[in-house]
C-alpha positions in Angstrom: 35.8 31.4 14.8 32.1 31.5 16.1 31.1 32.4 12.6 32.1 29.4 11.0 30.6 27.6 13.3 27.0 29.1 13.0 27.9 28.7 8.8 28.9 25.2 9.1 25.7 24.4 11.1 23.8 25.9 8.7 25.3 24.0 5.9 24.4 20.8 7.8 21.1 21.9 8.6 20.6 22.5 4.5 21.9 18.8 3.8 19.7 17.0 6.2 16.8 19.0 5.1 17.8 17.9 1.5 18.3 14.4 2.6 14.6 14.5 4.3 13.4 15.7 1.3 14.7 13.2 -1.0 14.3 9.9 0.9 11.0 10.7 2.9 8.2 11.5 0.7 8.2 7.9 -0.9 6.9 6.6 2.4 4.6 9.8 3.2 1.7 7.8 0.5 1.9 4.9 1.8 -1.2 3.3 3.7 -2.2 0.3 5.2 -5.7 -1.4 6.4 -7.1 -4.8 6.9 -9.6 -6.3 4.6 -11.8 -9.0 3.8 -11.6 -10.3 0.7 -15.2 -10.3 -1.2 -14.3 -11.6 -4.8 -10.7 -11.8 -7.2 -11.3 -11.4 -11.1 -9.2 -11.5 -14.1 -10.0 -9.6 -16.7 -9.8 -10.4 -20.4 -6.9 -8.2 -21.1 -4.8 -10.3 -18.2 -5.2 -7.4 -15.7 -6.5 -9.2 -12.1 -8.1 -7.0 -9.3 -9.0 -7.7 -5.9 -11.9 -6.8 -4.5 -11.9 -6.0 -0.4 -14.1 -4.2 2.4 -12.3 -2.4 4.4 -12.3 -3.3 8.3 -10.0 -0.7 9.4 -9.0 3.1 8.0 -12.7 3.2 6.8 -12.9 6.5 5.0 -16.2 6.5 2.8 -17.3 3.5 1.3 -15.5 0.4 2.5 -15.2 -1.6 -0.9 -12.1 -1.3 -2.6 -11.0 -2.8 -6.1 -7.3 -3.5 -6.2 -4.9 -3.6 -9.1 -2.8 -6.8 -8.7 0.3 -6.1 -10.3 3.8 -8.1 -10.8 5.5 -5.7 -8.6 2.6 -6.6 -5.8 3.9 -9.0 -3.1 1.2 -11.6 -1.8 2.1 -13.2 1.0 0.4 -16.0 3.7 0.5 -15.5 7.0 4.0 -17.0 7.6 5.3 -14.2 5.0 5.8 -16.8 2.1 5.0 -16.3 -1.1 1.1 -17.1 -2.7 -0.4 -16.4 -5.6 -3.3 -14.1 -6.0 -5.2 -17.2 -6.9 -5.2 -18.5 -3.6 -6.4 -15.7 -1.8 -10.2 -16.9 -1.4 -13.2 -14.7 -0.3 -13.7 -14.4 3.3 -10.1 -14.3 4.2 -8.8 -11.2 6.1 -5.8 -9.4 4.4 -3.6 -6.9 5.8 -3.0 -4.5 2.5 -0.4 -2.0 2.1 -0.8 0.5 -1.0 0.1 3.9 -2.3 -2.6 6.4 -1.2 -4.0 7.3 -4.6 -7.2 6.2 -5.4 -9.9 6.6 -8.3 -12.9 7.4 -6.9 -16.1 5.1 -8.0 -17.7 2.2 -6.4 -15.7 0.7 -5.3 -12.8 2.9 -4.7 -10.0 1.6 -7.2 -6.2 1.6 -5.9 -3.7 1.3 -8.8 -0.7 0.7 -7.0 -0.7 -2.1 -4.2 2.8 -2.8 -2.8 1.7 -5.8 -0.5 -1.2 -8.1 0.4 -0.6 -10.6 3.5 -3.2 -13.1 4.5 -4.0 -12.3 8.2 -6.9 -15.2 9.0 -8.3 -17.4 6.6 -12.0 -17.9 7.0 
């Protein structure tokens, strides 16, 4: 009887570890920071980039270039969808992205999940 309980506990523990290993890594690489928008540029090939200067979570240079894709949520202060063209230089934004950058000046982040305007100046 005692042996069965120990084996059951081990099986449950292994199952919990497996579930955690599958579910959690997706959020481990998520990073958020506040930044001030410097400029928005659309390249001739249609790629839109937003250049921002971090005001929190600064490691190295605070200047960053963010790739804006069709998967990037862009929200106003009330959580309503807006266009990247509506974001003006001087706006303070909260950026949520995948912590995978390409070194350069500015640092380039190719996967941006969300940009939310928190202050319009």
